[in-house]
C-alpha positions in Angstrom: 79.5 91.8 91.8 81.9 92.1 94.5 84.5 94.4 93.5 87.2 93.4 96.8 89.3 90.9 94.1 90.4 93.8 92.1 94.0 93.7 93.8 94.3 90.2 92.4 92.9 90.7 89.2 92.7 94.1 87.6 88.7 95.2 86.7 89.8 96.9 83.4 86.4 98.4 83.2 87.0 100.4 86.4 90.3 101.0 85.3 88.3 102.8 82.3 86.2 104.8 84.7 88.7 106.0 86.2 90.9 107.1 83.2 87.0 108.9 82.3 87.8 110.5 85.7 91.0 111.9 85.2 90.3 113.1 81.6 87.5 115.2 83.6 90.0 116.4 86.3 92.3 117.7 83.6 89.6 119.4 81.5 88.2 120.7 84.9 91.5 122.5 85.5 92.1 123.7 81.6 88.8 125.4 81.6 90.4 127.3 85.1 92.5 129.0 82.6 89.8 130.5 80.5 87.2 133.6 81.1 84.1 132.8 82.7 81.4 132.3 80.6 78.1 130.5 80.8 79.1 127.5 78.7 82.1 127.4 80.6 80.7 127.1 83.4 78.1 125.0 83.1 80.6 122.7 81.9 83.2 122.9 85.4 79.9 122.5 87.0 78.6 119.5 85.7 82.5 118.1 85.8 83.1 119.1 89.2 79.1 117.2 90.6 80.7 113.8 89.7 84.3 113.4 89.2 85.9 113.8 92.1 82.7 112.1 94.6 83.2 109.1 92.1 86.9 109.2 92.4 87.1 108.7 96.0 84.2 106.4 95.7 86.3 104.2 93.6 89.2 104.7 95.7 86.9 103.4 99.1 86.5 100.2 97.1 90.1 99.3 97.3 90.6 100.5 100.7 90.7 97.8 103.4 92.5 96.9 106.5 95.9 95.7 106.1 97.0 92.9 108.5 100.5 94.5 108.7 101.1 97.8 110.4 104.5 98.1 108.6 102.5 97.6 105.1 99.9 100.0 106.3 102.2 102.9 107.7 104.9 102.5 104.5 101.7 103.1 102.2 100.8 106.1 104.6 104.4 107.4 104.4 104.7 107.3 100.6 101.5 109.9 100.0 103.0 111.7 102.6 106.3 112.1 101.4 104.8 112.6 97.7 102.8 114.9 98.8 105.5 117.0 100.5 107.7 116.8 97.4 104.6 118.1 95.2 104.0 120.7 97.6 107.4 122.1 97.5 107.1 121.5 93.5 104.3 123.8 93.8 105.5 126.2 96.4 108.7 126.6 94.2 106.9 127.6 90.9 104.7 130.4 93.0 108.1 131.8 94.2 109.5 131.8 90.7 106.3 133.4 89.4 106.7 136.5 92.1 103.9 135.5 94.7 104.4 136.0 98.4 104.4 133.1 100.4 103.0 133.3 104.1 102.2 130.4 106.7 98.8 129.7 104.7 100.8 127.9 102.2 102.3 125.8 104.7 98.9 124.4 106.1 97.1 124.4 102.8 98.1 121.5 100.6 98.7 123.1 97.1 96.2 123.2 94.5 95.6 119.0 93.6 97.2 118.0 96.6 94.7 118.1 99.3 93.3 114.7 98.0 96.4 112.7 99.4 96.3 114.3 102.8 92.4 113.4 102.7 93.2 109.6 101.5 95.4 109.5 104.3 92.7 110.1 106.9 90.8 107.8 105.1 92.7 105.0 105.3 93.9 105.8 108.8 89.7 105.5 109.6 89.4 102.4 107.8 92.5 100.7 109.5 91.7 101.4 112.8 87.9 101.5 112.8 87.2 98.9 110.6 85.3 97.2 113.5 83.0 99.8 113.7 82.5 100.6 110.7 81.7 96.9 109.7 79.4 96.4 112.0 77.6 99.3 111.9 77.0 100.6 108.3 73.7 102.3 108.5 74.9 104.2 111.3 78.6 105.3 110.2 76.8 106.5 106.6 74.4 108.6 108.8 77.1 110.1 110.6 79.4 110.7 107.5 76.4 112.2 105.9 75.8 114.5 108.8 79.6 115.1 109.4 79.6 116.3 105.8 76.2 118.7 105.8 78.1 120.9 108.6 81.6 120.4 107.7 81.4 123.7 105.9 80.6 125.3 109.6 83.9 124.4 111.2 86.4 127.5 111.4 89.5 126.9 109.6 88.3 123.8 107.8 90.6 124.7 104.7 93.6 124.2 106.8 95.0 120.1 106.5 92.1 119.3 104.2 89.4 118.9 106.6 86.9 120.2 105.3 87.3 118.2 102.0 87.9 115.1 103.9 84.5 115.2 105.4 82.6 116.8 102.6 83.6 113.4 100.5 83.8 111.2 103.6 80.4 109.8 102.7 81.7 109.0 99.1 84.5 106.9 100.7 82.5 105.3 103.1 80.4 104.2 100.3 82.6 103.0 97.9 84.4 100.7 100.7 81.3 99.4 101.8 80.9 98.2 98.3 84.2 97.1 98.0 84.1 94.9 101.7 80.5 93.4 100.2 78.7 95.0 102.9 76.4 97.2 100.5 75.7 95.8 96.9 77.5 97.8 94.1 75.8 101.0 93.0 76.0 99.6 89.4 72.5 100.3 87.9 71.0 99.3 84.3 71.9 101.9 81.8 69.1 102.7 80.4 68.3 104.2 84.2 71.8 105.5 84.1 71.5 107.3 80.8 67.8 108.8 82.0 69.8 110.4 85.6 72.9 111.5 83.2 70.4 113.3 81.1 68.5 115.1 84.7 72.3 115.5 85.6 72.8 117.3 82.3 69.3 119.3 82.6 69.4 120.6 86.0 73.5 122.0 85.4 72.4 123.3 81.7 69.6 125.2 82.8 71.4 126.0 86.4 68.7 124.7 88.5 70.4 124.8 91.4 70.0 126.9 94.5 71.1 130.2 95.1 75.3 130.3 95.3 75.5 126.5 95.6 78.1 125.8 93.5 80.5 127.0 95.7 79.6 123.8 97.9 80.4 121.6 95.0 83.6 121.7 95.8 84.0 120.6 99.5 86.4 123.7 100.5 84.6 127.1 101.0 83.0 127.9 104.2 79.4 128.4 104.5 76.4 129.0 106.9 73.8 127.0 108.4 71.2 128.5 106.5 72.7 126.4 103.4 72.7 123.4 104.9 69.6 122.5 102.4 71.3 123.4 99.2 74.1 121.3 100.5 72.1 118.7 100.8 70.7 119.2 97.4 74.3 119.2 95.6 75.2 116.1 97.9 72.2 114.1 96.6 73.2 115.7 93.1 76.6 114.2 93.2 75.4 110.7 93.8 73.1 110.5 91.6 75.4 111.8 88.8 78.1 109.6 90.4 76.1 106.4 90.1 75.2 107.6 86.8 78.6 107.8 85.5 80.1 104.8 87.5 77.0 102.5 85.4 77.4 103.7 81.9 81.3 103.0 80.8 82.5 99.3 79.4 85.9 98.4 78.9 88.3 100.7 76.8 92.3 99.7 77.1 93.2 103.1 76.4 91.6 104.9 79.1 91.9 101.8 81.3 95.5 102.3 81.2 95.4 106.0 82.1 93.3 104.9 85.0 95.6 102.1 85.9 99.0 105.1 86.7 96.0 107.6 87.4 97.9 109.0 90.7 100.8 109.7 87.9 98.5 111.9 86.1 96.7 113.2 89.3 100.4 114.6 90.6 101.7 115.9 87.3 98.9 117.1 85.4 98.3 120.8 87.5 102.1 120.9 87.3 102.0 120.8 83.5 98.9 122.9 83.3 101.1 125.6 85.5 103.5 125.8 83.1 102.2 125.2 79.7 98.7 126.6 79.4 99.0 130.3 80.1 101.7 130.9 78.1 99.9 129.2 75.3 96.9 130.9 75.5 98.7 134.2 76.1 100.8 134.0 73.0 97.3 132.3 70.5 95.2 135.1 72.1 93.2 132.8 74.1 90.9 133.9 76.7 87.2 133.5 75.8 86.5 129.5 76.5 86.0 126.9 73.9 85.8 123.2 73.9 87.2 122.2 71.1 90.3 124.2 71.8 90.2 122.8 75.8 90.0 119.6 74.3 93.1 119.6 72.5 95.1 121.5 75.3 93.7 118.3 77.2 95.6 116.0 74.9 98.5 117.9 74.7 98.9 117.6 78.6 97.5 113.9 78.4 100.3 113.1 76.2 103.0 114.9 78.2 102.4 113.2 81.4 102.2 109.7 79.2 106.0 110.7 78.4 106.7 111.6 82.2 105.4 107.9 82.8 107.7 106.3 81.1 110.9 107.6 82.7 111.4 106.2 86.4 112.5 109.3 88.0 109.0 110.8 87.8 107.3 107.7 88.7 109.1 107.7 92.1 108.5 111.1 92.8 105.0 110.1 92.6 105.0 107.0 95.0 108.3 107.3 96.4 108.3 103.9 98.9 106.9 101.7 96.4 
């Protein structure tokens, strides 16, 4: 069905998917605090293969050209102001931890904040290029895939989130076209989605990836021409797995409540993880990856952010011009 009416009536299933993706984001960042093992790397690869591509696809669904430029620029300014606030928080934490900062830290969004800047770019594209997007959807999608394939060749692509913006652009535009009804929903039958999910698990579990291809999953690392085919393979796997995960969930009120406030969880979880997880791991002598402990830590982080979400000041920092 056409999802473009989401803003008039919230779609509980879509919020549920966003909630699942936020939990995956938190789990991936919790895992990063433990020593690498075969299992941790497999779980990490599986999560990163779909969680941000699908999250960005969903963002694209609900992005449309605004009639009022004032309203549009207010939304952009709010994102940029939140980016500035949380970037300063991250840099302050680094200084407190005794790390040395240089000019690079001013040019590269801290940790998870690249998404906010990329979202600004994508919204600018929709706002000012909607006629081209709507008139030539096939050509635009082909061009976006081409840009995604070669974006790692750009010198300095990590500055200002340029490379990640181009890497994930096809997923955002695909979501935009689904939201506009130009492309039918990518949702498939649950049996087929289950088969794709099992295949994706096998690909990751048995490490059926081109040499060093996992570095391409994140969209932030540079590469040479010889790895374009591997990059295409990663994009294809990410698309298939994203379609599968998008098609399987039903409605869950708890996950939907998380998905409804996904930006709050996205912005604050990384701060909580940076502050709490290392000392907890050190105090409990946790260095090796353990899935059960990781899930308990995810629950702890989510509960803390849920508490933060009830305080108006923290909600204001995440969306200052609301």
